[in-house]
N, C-alpha and C positions, 0 to 999 in steps of 0.2 A: 254924507247922507244924514239928514236929520233923523235922529232915532226917536221913534214914537213908542209909547207903551201900550200893551194890550193885555187884558186879563182874560184868560180862557178857563172856563169852568167845566170840569169834566175831563178825566184822564183816560177815557175809553179810546176806542179805535179812532173815532172822528176827532175828538179833542186832541189826541196825540198827533195826528196828521196835521191839524191846523197849527198846532204849536210849532212843529217842525217847519212848516211852510212859512209861518210868520217870522220865526227866528232867522230863517234863511233869507228873508226879504228885508232884514235890517231892523226888525222890531225888538224891543225889550219885552220878553214874554214872562208873565206870571201865570204858571199853570196851577190851578186850584182843584183839589179833590180831597174830601175828608178821609178817604181810605188810603193809608200809606202804601199798601201793596199795589194799588192802582198807579200811584205816582212813581213807584220804583219800576214797575213794568213799563210805564210810558217812557221814562228816561232811558231804560234799556233799549226799547224799540227804536227810539230816536238815535241813540248812539250806534246801534247796528246798521240802521239805514244810512247814516252819514258815513260810516266806515265802508259800507258797500259802494257808496258814491265815490269815495276816495280811491278805492281799489279799481274802479272803472275809469278813473281819470277825470271824473266830472267836477271834483273839487280837490283842493290841495289840503294837506294835513293842517295847515294854518287856518284855512277856511272852516274846516271841520271843528276845530277847537273854538273858533270864534262863535260859530252857531251855537254850540253847546253852552258857551259862557253867557249867552243872551237869555237862557231859560233858567228861571228859578222856580222851585216847587214849594207849594204851600198847602198845609192841611186846614188852615183857617184863611178867611179872606185877607188878602194883602192889605197892609196899612195904607200904602200909597195908592192913589187912584190911577186912572189911565185914560187915554183918549177913547178907547173902545173896551167894552165888556162883552164878551161873546160866550154864549152858553152852548154846551154840547153834552147835555146829560140825557137821561132816559126820556123816551117819547111819551111824556105825561104832562098835560096842560097844567094841572094843579101843581105838580112839582116844579115845573118851569116858572110859573107865576110866583110861587113862594120864593124861589131863588132870586128872581128879579126884584121882588120887593125888598129883600135883604140887601141886594146890591145897590138899589136906589136909595135906601135908607142910609147906607154907609157912604156912598160916593156922590149923592145928590144929582143935580141936573148937568153936571159937567160932561160925563162920557156919553157916547152913543151906545145904546144897549141893543144887542143882536142875538137872536135865537136861530139855531141851526135846525129847527124842526123840518121834517120831511113833508108834513101834511097838516099839522094842527093849525087852527085858526089864529092868525096873528092879531086880528081885530078883537077876538074874544080875550086873548091874553092882555092886549093893550088896555082894555077896559078895566082890568084888575090892578093897573099900575098907576103910580102918581105922576109919571112923566111920559104919557103915551106919545107925545110929539117927538120923543127921542128914542123910540122903540121901533125896530123893524126886523124882518126876517132876512137871514143871509144863509141860504141853503147850499152847502158844499156837497160834493159827490165824492164817494170813496174810490180810490185813495186820494185824499185831499191834496197832497203835494203834486199829484200828476194830472188829475182831471181838470180841464181848463175852464169848465163852466161853473158859475154860481148864479143862483136865482136870488135876486134882491126883491123881497116881498114888502110892498108898501101898504099902508092903510090910509084912510082919509085924514087921519090925524097926524101923520108923519110930516114934519117940517121940511121945506124945500132945502134948507141949508143942511139938515141932517141927512137927507137923501144924497146930496152932493158928497158929504163926508163918507157915506157908505160906498159910493161909487169910486171915490178916491182910494179907499181901502182895497177894494177889489182890484183896481188897477195896480196899486203898489204890490199886491200879492201875485201879480201876473195873470189874473183871471179875466175871462170874458164874462161880463155881467149882463144879465137880462133882467130888466125891471118888469115885475108882474104884479097884478092886483091880487089881493088876498082871496083866493078861491080854492076849494078843496083839491089837494094834490098839486096845486100850482100848475106848471106846464108838464115837466118831465114825468113826475109820478102819475099824473092823470093819463098821459099818452102811453106810458109804459104798462099800465095795468093789464091790458089785453095780452101783452107779450108774456107776462108771468101767468096770469090766471088761465088762459087757454092751454098753456103748456102743462100746468098742474092738472087741469081737467083731462087732457089726453093721457097723461101718465096714470091718473087715478082711475080712469076707465079702461086701463090696460090696452089702449090703442097702440102704444109704443113704449119701449123702455126709455127712461129719462136720459140715458146716455145717447141713445139714437136721436132723440129730439134735440139735444144739445148739438150733436154733430151736424144734423140737418140745418139748424139755424146758423151755425158757424159757417157751413158750406155756402149759405146764401149771402154771406157778407157780414153778419154780426160778429163782433170781436169775441163775444162770450155767449154761450147758450143760456137760457133762462135759469137752469138749475145751478150751473157753475156761478152765474152772476148773483143769484140770491144767496148762495153759500158765502160769497165774498161780502155782500152787504150785511148778512146776518138774517137768518130765517125769521127770528123774532121781530127785527126791525121791519123787514119787508111785510110780514103778516100784519103788524100793527098799522102800517100805512094802508094796507088793503082794508082793514076794519074801519079806519078813520074815514076813508073815501066812501066806503059802502054806507056808513051811517050818515055822512054829510049829504049824500045824494038820495036820501029817503029809502035806503035799502033796495036800490035799483038792482035787478038781477044781474045785469052785465058786470057789476062790481062785487058780486058775491065772493067772499073770501074762500080759499081752498081748504077743504077738510084735510087733504093730504099734507098741506103745509102746517095746518094747526097741529096735526099729529107729530110732525117733526119738532115743533116748538115745545109741545108737552113732554116729549121724550128727551129734551135737552140737546138735541142734535142741531145746533144753531148754525153750523157751517165752519168756516176756517177758524174763527176765533175760539171755538171749543174743540177743534181737532177732528170733528166729523160733522157732516151734514148729509147731503146726497152723495158727496164724495168724502174720502178720508184724507186727512192732512196730518201725517205723522210728525212733520217738522214744525207744526204751528205752536 
């Protein structure tokens, strides 16, 4: 298998998952994060995940070691470039654009540059960058190694060759890619807003307990209820997406963010990653 290189920026939940996925798909992975604790935590989570896969017979001990050997950690941008540079940092357009300017200044027009944003405007970010024809959205879903879908978000300036490269990457990672135009929330997050927002309103108005709402939704066929799902995603991330879509649609009332969720974010109860959200996660 021809080994390609990928630089992944951000060692949070999503960056860690994508790094694990890419290394398992045969890529040489450079995982970049300025925070050493984030890198240490990411490598630990990847090791635990791989060990669990070995214990379940999904991979051999040799395969586990091979995947780990493909990942290198960096607190500064790697010297060597790559075919792909993928960003998975905080959901802030300014911070993302600054990072991509640094990446493009260092690596030039060689790589394809990808942002994992959930809802921010790809077109707006592309307009801040020197190589907009090599810039696209590639929105993974959590947990990245398991969820089969990626939204490939194109702008009018994305080159056709670059689009083909992104679709090749998605295929190599074993994902089902859906190409979408740059629109607020893309497809999944726009369609999913009522699922979250109406559930929060019902709980906020004391129509039903959040646990009962989750049980009802799961009983109708959803794999996770809205409160368990937003705990998994991260209440802060999910709330930021709601805010972004609300602003992008001219503050349409149907997209009004939840005050209940805002309170969760302000209290630091962000879900599984902090050990508590609507539910408690003592082993997180």
